[in-house]
MIDO-80510 format. One record per residue (C-alpha): residue number from 1; residue in three letters; x, y, z. Coordinates in steps of 0.25 Angstrom, whole numbers, plus 2048, in hexadecimal, padded with zeros to 3 digits. Layout:
<recs>
n:NUM res:ALA u:X v:Y w:Z;
...
</recs>
This chain:
<recs>
n:1 res:MET u:F4A v:BDB w:5C1;
n:2 res:MET u:F40 v:BE7 w:5C2;
n:3 res:LEU u:F45 v:BF5 w:5C5;
n:4 res:ILE u:F3B v:BFC w:5CD;
n:5 res:PRO u:F3C v:C0B w:5CE;
n:6 res:CYS u:F3B v:C10 w:5DC;
n:7 res:PRO u:F38 v:C1F w:5DC;
n:8 res:TRP u:F42 v:C22 w:5E7;
n:9 res:CYS u:F4D v:C18 w:5E4;
n:10 res:GLY u:F4C v:C15 w:5D5;
n:11 res:PRO u:F4B v:C08 w:5CD;
n:12 res:ARG u:F4E v:BFC w:5D6;
n:13 res:ASN u:F4D v:BED w:5D5;
n:14 res:GLN u:F40 v:BE7 w:5D7;
n:15 res:VAL u:F45 v:BDF w:5E3;
n:16 res:GLU u:F45 v:BEC w:5EC;
n:17 res:PHE u:F36 v:BEE w:5EA;
n:18 res:THR u:F2A v:BE8 w:5F0;
n:19 res:TYR u:F1D v:BE9 w:5E7;
n:20 res:GLY u:F12 v:BEF w:5EE;
n:21 res:GLY u:F05 v:BED w:5E5;
n:22 res:ASP u:EFC v:BF3 w:5DC;
n:23 res:ALA u:EFD v:C03 w:5DD;
n:24 res:THR u:EEF v:C04 w:5D6;
n:25 res:VAL u:EE7 v:BFD w:5E1;
n:26 res:GLU u:EE0 v:C07 w:5EA;
n:27 res:ARG u:EDC v:C03 w:5F8;
n:28 res:PRO u:ECE v:C03 w:5FB;
n:29 res:ALA u:EC8 v:C0C w:606;
n:30 res:ASP u:EC8 v:C06 w:614;
n:31 res:ASP u:EB9 v:C05 w:614;
n:32 res:ALA u:EB8 v:BFF w:606;
n:33 res:PRO u:EB0 v:BF3 w:604;
n:34 res:MET u:EB6 v:BE5 w:605;
n:35 res:GLU u:EB6 v:BE3 w:5F6;
n:36 res:ALA u:EBF v:BEF w:5F4;
n:37 res:TRP u:EC9 v:BE9 w:5FE;
n:38 res:PHE u:EC8 v:BDC w:5F7;
n:39 res:ALA u:ECC v:BE2 w:5EA;
n:40 res:TYR u:ED7 v:BEA w:5F0;
n:41 res:VAL u:EDE v:BDF w:5F7;
n:42 res:TYR u:EDB v:BD3 w:5ED;
n:43 res:LEU u:ED8 v:BD8 w:5DF;
n:44 res:ARG u:EE4 v:BDC w:5D6;
n:45 res:ASP u:EE5 v:BDE w:5C8;
n:46 res:ASN u:EF1 v:BD8 w:5C0;
n:47 res:PRO u:EF5 v:BE4 w:5B7;
n:48 res:ARG u:EFC v:BE3 w:5AA;
n:49 res:GLY u:F04 v:BEE w:5A7;
n:50 res:PRO u:F08 v:BFB w:5AF;
n:51 res:HIS u:F04 v:BFA w:5BD;
n:52 res:ASP u:F06 v:C02 w:5CA;
n:53 res:GLU u:F0C v:BFB w:5D6;
n:54 res:TRP u:F11 v:BFF w:5E4;
n:55 res:TRP u:F20 v:BFB w:5E6;
n:56 res:LEU u:F28 v:BFC w:5F3;
n:57 res:HIS u:F37 v:BFE w:5F2;
n:58 res:SER u:F39 v:BF4 w:5FE;
n:59 res:ALA u:F48 v:BF3 w:5FD;
n:60 res:GLY u:F4B v:C01 w:5FA;
n:61 res:CYS u:F44 v:C0F w:5FF;
n:62 res:ARG u:F38 v:C07 w:604;
n:63 res:SER u:F2E v:C10 w:5FC;
n:64 res:TRP u:F21 v:C0C w:5F5;
n:65 res:PHE u:F1F v:C12 w:5E7;
n:66 res:ALA u:F17 v:C0F w:5DB;
n:67 res:VAL u:F1B v:C08 w:5CE;
n:68 res:ARG u:F14 v:C07 w:5C0;
n:69 res:ARG u:F19 v:BF9 w:5BB;
n:70 res:ASP u:F15 v:BF2 w:5AE;
n:71 res:THR u:F11 v:BE4 w:5B3;
n:72 res:ARG u:F14 v:BDE w:5A5;
n:73 res:THR u:F23 v:BE2 w:5A5;
n:74 res:HIS u:F26 v:BE7 w:5B3;
n:75 res:ASP u:F2A v:BF5 w:5AD;
n:76 res:ILE u:F2A v:C00 w:5B8;
n:77 res:LEU u:F23 v:C0B w:5B1;
n:78 res:ALA u:F22 v:C15 w:5BD;
n:79 res:SER u:F25 v:C16 w:5CC;
n:80 res:ALA u:F21 v:C21 w:5D6;
n:81 res:PRO u:F20 v:C23 w:5E5;
n:82 res:VAL u:F12 v:C20 w:5EB;
n:83 res:GLY u:F09 v:C2C w:5E9;
n:84 res:GLU u:F0F v:C31 w:5DC;
n:85 res:PRO u:F09 v:C2D w:5CF;
n:86 res:LEU u:F11 v:C23 w:5C6;
n:87 res:GLY u:F0E v:C29 w:5B9;
n:88 res:GLU u:F19 v:C26 w:5AE;
n:89 res:ARG u:F24 v:C2A w:5B7;
n:90 res:ALA u:F30 v:C22 w:5B3;
n:91 res:PRO u:F37 v:C18 w:5BC;
</recs>
């Protein structure tokens, strides 16, 4: 079981959450070339180590937030509401 720290509800079981994707990927401008859109939609890295992700507390407060998770160990290193920096904030 993995405990994910919701910034509003505190640590909860992973079954309450839905993974939202890579929080480091930036959406291209609407008028960006097709190659930029192709890369945005289809090309993803498979990072090893600390990585920023989007999560939704779907069975709780229904809020989106960012999580920094170590992909090797699944340790949660930080969490923060959308728009706030993750920094080294403790979960």
